[in-house]
C-alpha positions in Angstrom: -60.5 -38.0 -67.8 -57.6 -35.3 -67.4 -58.4 -31.8 -66.5 -55.6 -28.8 -65.8 -55.2 -28.8 -62.0 -56.9 -32.7 -61.4 -54.8 -35.2 -59.8 -52.2 -37.6 -61.7 -53.2 -40.3 -59.4 -56.6 -41.7 -58.7 -58.0 -45.6 -58.8 -59.8 -45.7 -62.4 -56.6 -45.3 -64.0 -55.2 -48.4 -62.6 -54.9 -51.3 -64.8 -56.8 -54.2 -63.7 -55.4 -56.6 -61.4 -52.6 -54.3 -60.6 -51.4 -54.1 -57.4 -48.7 -51.6 -55.2 -45.4 -53.7 -55.2 -44.2 -54.0 -51.6 -41.3 -51.2 -51.2 -38.2 -53.2 -49.2 -38.9 -51.4 -45.6 -35.2 -51.1 -44.2 -32.9 -50.1 -47.3 -35.8 -47.8 -48.5 -36.1 -46.0 -45.8 -32.5 -45.6 -44.5 -31.2 -44.7 -48.2 -34.8 -42.3 -48.5 -33.2 -39.3 -50.5 -34.8 -35.5 -50.7 -37.0 -34.9 -53.5 -34.9 -32.6 -55.5 -32.4 -35.9 -55.4 -34.6 -39.1 -55.7 -35.7 -40.5 -59.2 -39.0 -40.9 -57.9 -39.5 -37.2 -56.7 -37.8 -36.2 -60.4 -40.6 -38.1 -62.2 -43.6 -36.6 -59.7 -42.1 -33.5 -60.7 -41.7 -33.7 -64.6 -45.4 -34.6 -64.6 -46.2 -31.1 -63.6 -48.5 -32.6 -60.4 -47.6 -30.1 -57.9 -50.4 -31.7 -55.3 -49.2 -35.2 -55.8 -45.7 -33.9 -55.7 -45.8 -31.6 -52.8 -47.7 -34.5 -50.9 -45.0 -36.8 -51.5 -42.1 -34.4 -50.2 -43.7 -33.5 -47.1 -44.4 -37.5 -46.7 -40.2 -37.7 -47.4 -39.0 -34.9 -45.1 -42.0 -36.3 -42.3 -40.0 -39.8 -43.0 -36.7 -38.1 -42.7 -37.8 -36.4 -39.5 -38.8 -39.3 -38.3 -35.3 -41.1 -38.9 -33.6 -38.2 -37.6 -35.4 -38.4 -34.5 -34.7 -42.0 -33.9 -31.3 -41.6 -34.6 -31.1 -39.3 -32.1 -32.9 -41.2 -29.1 -30.6 -44.0 -30.0 -27.6 -41.9 -29.5 -29.9 -40.8 -25.9 -30.4 -44.7 -25.7 -26.3 -45.4 -26.1 -26.0 -42.8 -23.8 -28.4 -44.3 -21.2 -26.8 -47.3 -21.5 -23.3 -46.5 -21.3 -24.0 -43.9 -18.0 -26.2 -47.5 -16.6 -23.4 -49.8 -16.9 -21.6 -47.2 -15.2 -24.1 -46.8 -12.6 -24.3 -50.2 -12.2 -20.3 -50.4 -12.0 -20.5 -48.1 -9.3 -23.2 -49.8 -7.6 -21.2 -53.0 -7.8 -18.1 -51.3 -6.3 -19.8 -49.8 -3.6 -21.2 -53.5 -2.9 -18.4 -54.6 -2.8 -17.2 -52.1 -0.3 -20.0 -52.5 1.5 -19.4 -56.2 2.4 -15.6 -55.6 2.9 -17.1 -52.8 5.2 -19.3 -55.5 7.2 -16.8 -58.2 6.4 -14.7 -55.7 9.0 -17.0 -54.7 11.2 -17.9 -58.7 11.9 -14.2 -59.1 12.5 -13.7 -56.1 14.9 -16.7 -56.8 16.6 -15.3 -60.5 17.5 -12.3 -59.0 18.4 -14.1 -57.0 20.7 -15.4 -59.8 22.5 -12.5 -61.6 22.6 -10.7 -58.6 23.6 -13.6 -57.6 26.4 -13.2 -61.7 27.6 -9.4 -60.8 28.2 -9.9 -57.9 30.1 -10.4 -59.5 33.2 -7.0 -61.0 33.4 -5.3 -58.3 31.6 -6.2 -54.6 32.4 -3.4 -53.5 29.7 -6.0 -54.4 26.9 -8.5 -51.7 27.9 -6.7 -49.1 25.5 -6.2 -51.5 22.7 -10.3 -52.6 23.4 -10.7 -48.7 22.8 -9.2 -48.4 19.9 -11.1 -51.1 18.3 -14.6 -49.9 20.2 -13.7 -46.6 17.5 -12.7 -48.6 14.7 -15.9 -50.3 14.9 -17.6 -47.2 14.9 -16.2 -46.1 11.9 -16.7 -49.1 10.3 -21.0 -49.0 10.8 -21.0 -45.1 9.7 -19.1 -46.1 6.5 -21.8 -48.9 5.5 -24.0 -46.3 6.7 -22.8 -44.0 3.8 -22.3 -46.6 1.6 -26.0 -48.0 1.7 -27.1 -44.4 1.0 -24.7 -44.4 -1.9 -26.3 -47.7 -3.2 -29.7 -45.9 -3.2 -28.9 -43.1 -4.8 -27.3 -44.8 -7.8 -30.4 -46.9 -7.8 -32.6 -43.5 -8.4 -30.7 -42.4 -11.3 -31.0 -45.8 -13.2 -34.5 -45.4 -12.4 -34.6 -41.5 -13.9 -32.9 -43.1 -17.1 -35.2 -45.8 -18.0 -38.0 -43.5 -17.1 -36.3 -40.5 -20.3 -35.9 -43.7 -22.4 -37.8 -42.5 -25.7 -36.9 -45.0 -28.4 -39.3 -48.1 -28.1 -41.9 -44.7 -28.7 -39.6 -43.2 -31.7 -39.6 -46.7 -33.0 -42.9 -47.0 -33.2 -43.8 -43.8 -35.1 -40.7 -44.9 -37.8 -42.3 -48.0 -38.4 -46.1 -46.5 -38.8 -44.7 -44.0 -41.0 -42.6 -47.3 -43.2 -46.7 -48.7 -43.4 -47.5 -45.5 -44.5 -45.2 -45.4 -47.1 -45.9 -48.7 -48.5 -49.6 -48.1 -49.1 -47.8 -44.9 -51.6 -47.6 -45.8 -55.6 -44.6 -47.4 -56.5 -42.4 -45.3 -58.9 -43.6 -48.4 -61.6 -47.3 -47.5 -61.3 -46.4 -43.6 -61.1 -44.8 -44.1 -65.1 -48.1 -46.4 -65.9 -50.6 -43.4 -65.0 -48.2 -40.7 -66.3 -48.2 -42.9 -69.7 -52.2 -43.3 -69.4 -52.5 -39.1 -69.0 -50.2 -38.5 -72.0 -52.3 -41.4 -74.5 -55.9 -39.5 -73.2 -54.2 -35.8 -73.6 -53.5 -36.8 -77.1 -57.0 -38.5 -77.8 -58.6 -35.6 -76.5 -56.2 -33.2 -78.4 -57.7 -34.1 -81.5 -61.1 -33.0 -81.1 -62.1 -29.7 -82.6 -64.5 -28.7 -79.8 -61.5 -29.0 -77.3 -59.1 -27.0 -79.4 -61.5 -23.8 -79.8 -62.7 -24.4 -76.3 -59.3 -24.1 -75.5 -58.5 -21.2 -77.6 -61.2 -19.6 -75.8 -60.0 -20.4 -72.4 -56.6 -19.1 -72.9 -57.8 -15.6 -74.5 -60.1 -15.0 -71.6 -57.3 -16.1 -69.3 -55.0 -13.5 -70.7 -57.6 -11.1 -70.7 -58.2 -11.8 -67.1 -54.8 -11.4 -66.3 -54.5 -8.3 -67.5 -57.3 -6.7 -66.4 -56.1 -8.1 -62.8 -52.2 -6.1 -64.0 -54.3 -3.3 -64.6 -56.1 -3.2 -61.3 -52.7 -4.3 -59.5 -51.1 -1.0 -61.3 -54.0 1.2 -60.8 -53.8 0.1 -56.8 -50.2 0.3 -56.5 -49.8 4.0 -58.1 -53.1 4.9 -55.7 -51.2 4.1 -52.6 -48.0 5.5 -53.8 -49.7 9.1 -54.4 -51.0 8.7 -51.2 -47.9 7.8 -49.7 -46.3 10.8 -51.7 -48.7 13.1 -50.1 -48.4 12.0 -46.6 -44.4 12.4 -47.2 -45.0 16.0 -48.7 -47.0 16.7 -45.9 -44.6 15.5 -43.3 -42.1 17.5 -44.7 -43.7 20.5 -45.1 -44.3 20.2 -41.3 -40.6 19.6 -40.9 -39.6 22.3 -42.7 -41.6 24.9 -40.7 -40.4 22.8 -37.5 -36.7 22.9 -38.9 -37.1 27.0 -40.1 -38.5 27.8 -36.7 -35.7 25.9 -34.8 -32.9 28.0 -37.4 -34.7 31.4 -36.0 -34.6 30.2 -32.7 -30.6 28.9 -32.9 -29.8 32.1 -34.5 -31.0 34.4 -31.7 -29.5 32.1 -29.5 -26.3 32.6 -31.1 -26.4 36.1 -31.4 -27.3 35.9 -27.7 -24.3 34.1 -26.9 -22.0 36.6 -29.0 -22.9 39.4 -26.7 -22.2 37.5 -24.0 -18.5 36.3 -25.3 -18.0 39.6 -25.5 -18.9 40.9 -22.2 -16.9 38.1 -20.7 -13.8 38.7 -23.1 -13.7 42.7 -21.4 -14.8 40.9 -17.9 -11.5 38.6 -18.2 -9.4 41.3 -19.3 -10.4 43.4 -16.2 -10.0 39.9 -14.4 -6.7 39.7 -15.5 -5.7 43.3 -14.5 -6.5 42.7 -10.9 -4.8 39.2 -11.0 -1.4 41.1 -12.0 -2.0 43.7 -9.7 -3.1 40.8 -6.5 0.0 39.2 -8.0 2.3 42.1 -6.9 0.8 42.5 -3.6 1.2 38.9 -2.9 4.6 39.2 -3.8 4.9 41.9 -1.3 3.0 40.7 1.5 5.1 37.2 1.3 8.6 39.4 1.6 7.2 41.1 4.6 5.3 38.0 6.2 8.7 36.7 6.0 10.6 39.7 7.9 7.7 39.5 10.7 8.0 35.5 10.9 12.1 35.9 11.3 11.4 38.6 14.0 8.7 36.6 16.0 11.5 33.8 15.5 13.9 35.5 17.5 11.3 37.0 19.9 9.7 33.6 21.2 13.4 32.2 20.7 14.6 35.0 23.8 10.6 34.6 25.1 11.7 31.0 26.3 15.1 31.9 27.5 13.2 34.5 29.7 11.0 32.1 30.8 13.5 29.0 31.1 15.5 31.1 33.6 12.1 32.5 35.5 11.4 29.0 35.8 14.6 28.3 37.3 14.4 30.9 40.0 11.0 30.5 40.7 11.9 26.5 41.3 15.2 27.5 44.1 12.8 30.2 45.6 10.2 27.5 46.3 12.6 25.2 47.6 14.4 27.5 49.5 11.3 28.6 51.1 9.9 25.2 51.3 13.5 24.4 53.2 13.3 27.5 55.7 9.4 26.2 56.1 10.7 22.9 57.0 12.8 24.2 59.2 10.5 26.2 61.5 7.4 23.6 61.6 10.0 21.0 62.7 11.3 23.8 65.9 7.7 24.4 66.6 7.0 20.5 66.9 9.6 19.9 69.1 8.3 22.8 71.6 4.9 21.2 71.2 6.4 18.0 72.0 8.4 19.3 74.8 5.8 21.2 76.3 3.1 18.3 76.4 5.6 15.8 77.7 6.8 18.6 80.2 3.1 18.9 80.9 1.0 17.3 83.8 -2.5 17.4 82.3 -4.0 14.2 81.6 -4.8 15.1 78.1 -1.6 16.0 77.0 -0.6 12.3 76.8 -4.0 11.5 74.5 -2.5 14.5 72.6 1.2 13.0 72.4 -0.1 9.3 71.3 -2.6 11.0 68.9 0.1 12.6 66.7 2.8 9.5 66.7 -0.4 7.3 65.8 -1.0 10.1 62.7 2.9 9.8 62.0 3.0 6.6 61.8 -0.2 6.7 59.4 1.0 9.5 57.7 -2.9 10.6 58.5 -3.1 14.4 58.2 -4.4 15.9 61.2 -7.6 17.6 60.8 -8.2 21.4 61.2 -9.6 22.3 64.8 
């Protein structure tokens, strides 16, 4: 029996022997449309069954989401496949390069043995042998580097394979397709709607159902009016409470503003008085600056004159100093010359006296003086 708010789909309303037709899997899944555009969605909405409509809408959204995930996974898989192919190509190129390096190393080793055998007969081969040895070492290093690169490429291929989630998402899509097959088709939904309409028409002819419907409608109307009145009352009380709180806040703000205004007024008065005092002080300072400027001009003029006089005096003093230094240098030079002459005469007399002396110590003194003269050592006093 159909009652308002009950589900439209019930197993008892299905016709005997009817079964859900199979929905084509791939076309229906690939062309699934949103609920507001598909024919089945419009039919469910027209049937005014929010429960079944919402369920179908959620299921379609889930299917679309899974399809998007599958497409994203496929794109990721394609990119991963491209990357794997590129890695394989690099791996193959590395293998070829390793084979070429190995061949070159083997050739170098053979050449090395030939040169080593020929070394006993031709010593000039030693230089070529050393070059060939260097080439062999270089080829071995290149082989080691290429092997490490191959190992790295293999590791990257394994990481790409582990990150592939395509199979998991495809399995999820297949599960959703199977669940979609269990849902009622459009024909079954239309049949159920027809049965519901027939039952509704049949029940509408009974008088007790009509009276019961009128009483229920009146009761619902009074209930809605009472609920609306209670809601309006609660909203009015909430507004009154909020308005009272706002009024208290405004009163507190007004009191604070009045106090702040008084403080600002006193501060303005104080600043005005201070400004007048500063103005008078500035006038005094301006007069003082003018006086200082005049004094500075006088001092600058007098300083310039004094500086010129000092420069002239310094010039004269420098000239006197130069003359005095020249006189002193001449006197010192003359004194040195006279002293040198006297010392030379005294030394000559001293040498003559020592040479004429018969004392044994005289010859020792002469030898000592000659040695000092030769070495440039100054004799110590005493």
